[in-house]
C-alpha positions as CSV (number, residue, x, y, z in Angstrom):
1,X,-165.8,15.0,-141.9
2,X,-167.3,15.6,-138.5
3,X,-165.5,16.4,-135.3
4,X,-166.3,12.9,-134.0
5,X,-164.6,11.4,-137.1
6,X,-161.5,13.6,-136.5
7,X,-161.4,12.6,-132.9
8,X,-161.7,8.9,-133.7
9,X,-158.9,9.2,-136.3
10,X,-156.6,10.8,-133.7
11,X,-157.4,8.1,-131.2
12,X,-156.4,5.5,-133.7
13,X,-153.2,7.4,-134.4
14,X,-152.4,7.3,-130.7
15,X,-153.1,3.6,-130.5
16,X,-150.9,2.9,-133.6
17,X,-148.1,5.0,-132.1
18,X,-148.2,3.2,-128.8
19,X,-148.2,-0.2,-130.4
20,X,-145.4,0.6,-132.9
21,X,-142.2,-1.3,-132.6
22,X,-138.7,0.3,-132.7
23,X,-138.3,-0.3,-136.4
24,X,-141.4,1.8,-137.2
25,X,-140.1,4.5,-134.9
26,X,-136.8,4.6,-136.7
27,X,-138.5,5.0,-140.0
28,X,-140.9,7.7,-138.8
29,X,-138.1,9.5,-137.0
30,X,-135.9,9.7,-140.1
31,X,-138.9,10.9,-142.2
32,X,-139.6,13.7,-139.7
33,X,-136.2,15.1,-140.3
34,X,-137.4,16.5,-143.6
35,X,-140.3,18.7,-142.5
36,X,-138.5,19.8,-139.4
37,X,-135.4,20.8,-141.4
38,X,-137.4,22.6,-144.0
39,X,-139.3,24.5,-141.2
40,X,-135.9,25.4,-139.6
41,X,-134.5,26.6,-142.9
42,X,-137.7,28.6,-143.7
43,X,-137.4,30.4,-140.4
44,X,-133.7,31.2,-141.1
45,X,-134.7,32.4,-144.5
46,X,-137.1,34.9,-142.8
47,X,-134.4,36.1,-140.5
48,X,-132.1,37.2,-143.3
49,X,-131.4,41.0,-143.4
50,X,-133.9,43.3,-145.0
51,X,-132.5,45.6,-147.7
52,X,-133.0,49.3,-148.3
53,X,-131.6,51.3,-151.1
54,X,-128.4,53.2,-150.0
55,X,-128.9,57.0,-150.0
56,X,-125.6,57.9,-151.5
57,X,-123.1,55.5,-153.1
58,X,-119.5,55.8,-152.2
59,X,-118.0,52.4,-152.9
60,X,-116.4,51.6,-156.3
61,X,-118.1,48.4,-157.6
62,X,-117.1,46.0,-160.4
63,X,-119.7,43.7,-161.9
64,X,-118.1,40.6,-163.5
65,X,-119.7,38.2,-166.0
66,X,-118.0,35.4,-167.8
67,X,-119.6,33.5,-170.6
68,X,-118.9,31.0,-173.3
69,X,-121.1,30.5,-176.4
70,X,-123.7,32.8,-174.9
71,X,-124.8,34.8,-177.9
72,X,-128.5,34.1,-177.1
73,X,-128.5,35.2,-173.5
74,X,-125.6,37.7,-173.1
75,X,-127.4,40.7,-174.7
76,X,-130.3,40.7,-172.2
77,X,-127.9,40.2,-169.3
78,X,-125.7,43.1,-170.4
79,X,-128.7,45.4,-171.0
80,X,-129.8,44.8,-167.4
81,X,-126.3,45.6,-166.2
82,X,-126.2,48.8,-168.3
83,X,-129.5,49.8,-166.6
84,X,-128.2,49.4,-163.0
85,X,-129.2,52.4,-160.8
86,X,-125.6,53.1,-159.6
87,X,-123.4,56.0,-160.4
88,X,-121.5,55.3,-163.6
89,X,-118.3,56.9,-162.3
90,X,-118.3,54.3,-159.5
91,X,-119.3,51.3,-161.7
92,X,-117.1,49.1,-163.8
93,X,-118.7,46.3,-165.8
94,X,-116.3,43.5,-167.0
95,X,-117.6,41.1,-169.6
96,X,-115.4,38.1,-170.3
97,X,-115.6,35.9,-173.4
98,X,-114.2,32.5,-172.5
99,X,-113.1,31.1,-175.9
100,X,-116.5,31.1,-177.5
101,X,-117.2,29.6,-180.9
102,X,-120.2,31.8,-181.7
103,X,-120.7,35.6,-181.8
104,X,-120.2,36.2,-178.0
105,X,-116.9,37.9,-178.6
106,X,-118.4,40.4,-181.1
107,X,-121.3,41.1,-178.7
108,X,-119.3,42.1,-175.7
109,X,-116.9,44.1,-177.9
110,X,-119.8,46.1,-179.2
111,X,-121.2,46.9,-175.8
112,X,-117.8,47.9,-174.5
113,X,-117.3,50.3,-177.5
114,X,-120.7,51.9,-176.7
115,X,-120.2,52.3,-173.0
116,X,-117.2,53.8,-171.3
117,X,-117.6,51.9,-168.0
118,X,-117.8,48.5,-169.8
119,X,-114.6,46.5,-170.4
120,X,-114.5,43.4,-172.7
121,X,-111.9,40.7,-172.0
122,X,-111.1,37.4,-173.7
123,X,-109.5,34.5,-172.0
124,X,-107.5,33.6,-175.1
125,X,-105.3,36.6,-174.1
126,X,-104.6,35.4,-170.5
127,X,-101.6,33.3,-169.4
128,X,-102.0,29.6,-169.2
129,X,-103.4,28.3,-165.9
130,X,-104.9,25.1,-164.7
131,X,-108.3,26.8,-164.5
132,X,-111.2,25.7,-166.7
133,X,-114.8,26.8,-167.5
134,X,-116.3,29.6,-165.5
135,X,-113.3,29.8,-163.1
136,X,-111.0,30.7,-165.9
137,X,-113.1,33.7,-166.9
138,X,-113.7,34.9,-163.4
139,X,-109.9,34.8,-162.6
140,X,-109.1,36.8,-165.8
141,X,-111.8,39.3,-165.0
142,X,-110.6,39.7,-161.4
143,X,-107.1,40.6,-162.7
144,X,-108.7,43.7,-164.3
145,X,-111.2,44.6,-161.6
146,X,-110.9,48.0,-159.9
147,X,-113.9,48.0,-157.6
148,X,-113.8,47.7,-153.8
149,X,-116.4,45.0,-154.3
150,X,-116.7,42.6,-157.2
151,X,-120.3,41.4,-157.9
152,X,-120.5,38.2,-160.0
153,X,-123.5,36.9,-162.1
154,X,-124.0,34.6,-165.1
155,X,-124.5,35.5,-168.7
156,X,-128.0,33.9,-168.7
157,X,-129.1,36.1,-165.7
158,X,-130.9,39.4,-165.5
159,X,-130.4,41.7,-162.5
160,X,-132.8,44.2,-160.9
161,X,-131.8,47.8,-161.4
162,X,-131.4,48.2,-157.7
163,X,-129.3,45.0,-157.2
164,X,-126.1,46.8,-156.2
165,X,-127.6,49.6,-154.1
166,X,-129.8,47.2,-152.1
167,X,-127.1,44.5,-151.7
168,X,-124.6,47.0,-150.3
169,X,-127.1,48.3,-147.8
170,X,-126.5,45.3,-145.5
171,X,-122.7,45.4,-145.3
172,X,-120.3,46.8,-142.8
173,X,-116.5,47.0,-142.5
174,X,-116.4,43.3,-141.4
175,X,-118.3,41.9,-144.3
176,X,-116.4,40.0,-146.9
177,X,-119.1,38.4,-149.1
178,X,-122.7,39.0,-150.1
179,X,-125.0,36.3,-151.4
180,X,-128.4,36.4,-152.9
181,X,-131.4,34.5,-154.2
182,X,-131.9,33.0,-157.7
183,X,-135.2,32.5,-159.5
184,X,-135.5,30.5,-162.8
185,X,-138.0,31.7,-165.5
186,X,-140.8,29.0,-165.4
187,X,-141.1,28.4,-169.1
188,X,-142.4,25.0,-170.0
189,X,-142.0,21.8,-168.0
190,X,-138.2,22.0,-167.6
191,X,-138.3,25.7,-166.6
192,X,-140.9,24.9,-163.8
193,X,-138.8,22.0,-162.7
194,X,-135.6,24.0,-162.6
195,X,-137.4,26.8,-160.8
196,X,-138.4,24.4,-158.0
197,X,-135.0,22.8,-157.9
198,X,-133.5,26.2,-157.1
199,X,-136.3,26.9,-154.7
200,X,-135.4,23.8,-152.8
201,X,-131.6,23.6,-153.0
202,X,-130.9,27.3,-152.2
203,X,-133.0,27.1,-149.0
204,X,-129.9,25.5,-147.5
205,X,-127.7,28.5,-148.0
206,X,-130.4,31.1,-147.7
207,X,-131.8,29.4,-144.6
208,X,-128.6,28.7,-142.8
209,X,-127.3,32.2,-143.4
210,X,-130.3,33.6,-141.5
211,X,-129.2,31.6,-138.5
212,X,-125.7,33.0,-138.8
213,X,-124.1,29.9,-140.3
214,X,-123.2,30.6,-144.0
215,X,-123.2,27.3,-145.9
216,X,-122.7,28.5,-149.5
217,X,-123.1,31.3,-152.0
218,X,-124.3,30.6,-155.5
219,X,-122.3,31.6,-158.5
220,X,-125.0,33.6,-160.4
221,X,-125.5,36.0,-157.5
222,X,-122.6,36.7,-155.2
223,X,-120.1,39.4,-154.4
224,X,-116.6,39.4,-152.8
225,X,-114.5,42.2,-151.4
226,X,-111.6,42.5,-153.8
227,X,-108.8,42.9,-151.2
228,X,-109.8,39.5,-149.7
229,X,-109.6,37.8,-153.1
230,X,-106.2,39.4,-153.9
231,X,-104.7,38.6,-150.5
232,X,-105.7,34.9,-150.9
233,X,-103.8,34.6,-154.1
234,X,-106.9,34.3,-156.3
235,X,-108.5,31.3,-157.9
236,X,-105.2,30.3,-159.4
237,X,-104.0,29.4,-155.9
238,X,-107.2,28.0,-154.5
239,X,-107.7,24.3,-153.9
240,X,-110.8,23.3,-155.8
241,X,-111.8,21.3,-158.8
242,X,-115.2,22.4,-159.9
243,X,-117.1,24.9,-157.7
244,X,-115.4,28.3,-158.0
245,X,-118.2,29.9,-155.9
246,X,-117.3,27.6,-153.0
247,X,-113.6,28.4,-153.5
248,X,-114.4,32.1,-153.2
249,X,-116.5,31.4,-150.1
250,X,-113.5,29.6,-148.5
251,X,-111.3,32.7,-149.1
252,X,-113.8,34.8,-147.1
253,X,-114.1,32.2,-144.4
254,X,-110.3,32.1,-144.1
255,X,-110.2,35.9,-143.8
256,X,-112.6,35.7,-140.8
257,X,-114.9,38.1,-142.5
258,X,-118.7,38.0,-142.4
259,X,-120.9,36.6,-145.1
260,X,-124.4,38.1,-145.5
261,X,-127.2,37.0,-147.7
262,X,-129.9,39.6,-148.1
263,X,-133.3,38.4,-149.3
264,X,-135.5,40.8,-151.2
265,X,-136.9,41.3,-154.7
266,X,-134.2,43.8,-155.5
267,X,-131.3,41.4,-154.7
268,X,-132.9,38.4,-156.5
269,X,-131.5,37.5,-159.9
270,X,-133.6,35.9,-162.7
271,X,-131.9,33.2,-164.8
272,X,-132.9,31.2,-167.8
273,X,-133.3,27.4,-167.8
274,X,-130.4,25.3,-169.1
275,X,-130.7,24.1,-172.7
276,X,-131.9,20.5,-172.1
277,X,-132.9,18.0,-169.5
278,X,-129.5,16.4,-170.0
279,X,-127.9,19.7,-169.0
280,X,-130.1,19.8,-166.0
281,X,-129.0,16.4,-164.7
282,X,-125.4,17.4,-165.4
283,X,-125.9,20.5,-163.4
284,X,-127.2,18.5,-160.4
285,X,-124.2,16.3,-160.4
286,X,-121.8,19.3,-160.7
287,X,-123.4,21.0,-157.7
288,X,-123.0,17.9,-155.6
289,X,-119.5,17.1,-156.7
290,X,-118.4,20.7,-156.1
291,X,-119.6,20.4,-152.6
292,X,-118.1,17.1,-151.6
293,X,-114.7,18.2,-153.1
294,X,-114.8,21.3,-150.8
295,X,-113.7,19.5,-147.6
296,X,-114.7,16.8,-145.1
297,X,-117.3,19.0,-143.5
298,X,-119.2,19.5,-146.8
299,X,-118.7,15.9,-147.7
300,X,-120.3,14.6,-144.5
301,X,-123.2,17.1,-144.6
302,X,-124.0,16.5,-148.3
303,X,-123.7,12.7,-148.2
304,X,-125.8,12.4,-145.0
305,X,-128.3,14.9,-146.3
306,X,-128.8,13.3,-149.7
307,X,-129.1,9.8,-148.4
308,X,-131.6,10.9,-145.8
309,X,-133.4,12.7,-148.6
310,X,-133.4,9.5,-150.6
311,X,-135.2,7.8,-147.8
312,X,-137.7,10.7,-147.4
313,X,-138.7,10.8,-151.1
314,X,-139.1,7.1,-151.4
315,X,-141.0,6.8,-148.1
316,X,-144.4,7.6,-149.7
317,X,-144.2,4.3,-151.6
318,X,-143.9,2.0,-148.5
319,X,-144.5,4.1,-145.4
320,X,-148.2,3.1,-145.2
321,X,-147.1,-0.4,-144.4
322,X,-146.4,0.5,-140.8
323,X,-149.6,2.4,-140.2
324,X,-151.6,4.2,-142.8
325,X,-153.0,6.7,-140.2
326,X,-149.6,7.8,-139.1
327,X,-148.5,7.8,-142.7
328,X,-151.2,10.3,-143.5
329,X,-150.2,12.5,-140.6
330,X,-146.5,12.5,-141.7
331,X,-147.3,13.2,-145.3
332,X,-149.5,16.2,-144.2
333,X,-146.5,17.5,-142.2
334,X,-144.3,17.2,-145.2
335,X,-146.8,18.9,-147.6
336,X,-147.3,21.8,-145.1
337,X,-143.6,22.4,-144.7
338,X,-143.2,22.4,-148.5
339,X,-146.0,24.9,-149.0
340,X,-144.7,27.1,-146.2
341,X,-141.3,27.1,-148.0
342,X,-142.9,28.3,-151.2
343,X,-145.2,30.8,-149.6
344,X,-142.3,32.3,-147.7
345,X,-140.2,32.6,-150.9
346,X,-143.1,34.2,-152.7
347,X,-143.6,36.8,-150.0
348,X,-139.9,37.6,-149.4
349,X,-138.8,37.6,-153.1
350,X,-141.9,39.4,-154.4
351,X,-142.9,36.6,-156.8
352,X,-146.3,36.7,-158.4
353,X,-146.7,33.0,-158.7
354,X,-144.7,30.3,-156.9
355,X,-146.9,28.1,-154.8
356,X,-148.8,26.8,-157.9
357,X,-145.6,24.9,-158.9
358,X,-145.9,22.7,-155.8
359,X,-146.1,19.5,-157.9
360,X,-142.9,20.5,-159.7
361,X,-141.2,20.9,-156.3
362,X,-142.1,17.3,-155.4
363,X,-140.8,16.1,-158.8
364,X,-137.5,18.2,-158.3
365,X,-137.0,16.7,-154.9
366,X,-137.5,13.2,-156.1
367,X,-135.2,13.6,-159.1
368,X,-132.4,15.3,-157.1
369,X,-132.6,13.0,-154.1
370,X,-132.7,9.8,-156.0
371,X,-130.5,10.5,-159.1
372,X,-127.6,12.1,-157.3
373,X,-126.9,9.6,-154.5
374,X,-127.5,6.6,-156.8
375,X,-125.4,8.0,-159.6
376,X,-122.5,8.7,-157.2
377,X,-122.5,5.0,-156.2
378,X,-121.1,4.3,-159.7
379,X,-118.8,7.2,-160.5
380,X,-117.7,10.6,-159.3
381,X,-116.8,11.7,-162.8
382,X,-118.5,14.9,-163.8
383,X,-119.4,15.9,-167.4
384,X,-119.8,19.6,-167.1
385,X,-122.1,20.6,-170.0
386,X,-122.2,24.2,-171.0
387,X,-123.9,25.9,-173.9
388,X,-122.1,24.3,-176.8
389,X,-119.2,22.8,-174.9
390,X,-118.3,20.3,-172.1
391,X,-115.6,19.7,-169.6
392,X,-114.8,16.3,-168.0
393,X,-113.6,16.1,-164.4
394,X,-112.3,12.8,-163.1
């Protein structure tokens, strides 16, 4: 394409823009929200604090993991925790078996017997509460935690050996919570799809935190100061239905403490994909339901964001009707903002391959932004699917 062809194209774009009616301007304006928002979040992502390994550890730390029917994944998770580069005399690892029906109980008991700083707990021994699923295990583990800080991850996750020492390098006496990034192992079609789902969804919390506006922390990679948790009365007294990570976030917000989200390869946790595509869809609905149940501010932001997103991901099917030239320009803006997002994550998180999954990002955006808003038109009921169990929430 010559310079004259490009010049002519832009002249036609300007003509179409000047002749467009107000309806076309509304459609174009709504679509532009997406690339502008992604660019804003990507910039915030870059502004997150850089981590450095602390020179001498002084804080007592508890790492807490709760799992149910996790005999396949728990061993690799525990081994990564055993290999943490943190003084063993300052480290407590709590492994919670939440009423598993497989060999999870035996696995965590074995690791506890072999390592003095590992404690195995079982929720079948805890008093009855209204808590279910992961929240039950977290609450039981917190009852036995002795660390100044409690780090939480999932049984299907593997941590970097410097996870603790780098995460703690960005805190001060006013910090109450630490967040972090998640990367899914891109194995097969579903693994790549989930990797890009996390890449897209977590840009909201990782991006907003860079601008000083913490929006959320994700359950597989977060830490809370134990005294804040205890003063709040714990999860047993928190008002939430599904998202225990948002309930913990609220505790910190109510304490007026800071929330930091460092972004580095050392503070990033790798997790495995969920067992099936059905689990994947269940997870999407659980995330959304957990958010809208967390208050009017979250409800307004999430509903408006997802319905705007619904318009954005369906726009490519009819946007050309107004002007194919402007349609091309808008789609280029969108593609560039998506690539910038992936390139930034690859750079900041030290990922070997990320941008090549671009098509899976577009698929993940389409699934999340059509399935969730449309499904919630019919029911808010959540079928939380775990590994070998499920919990229904009305």
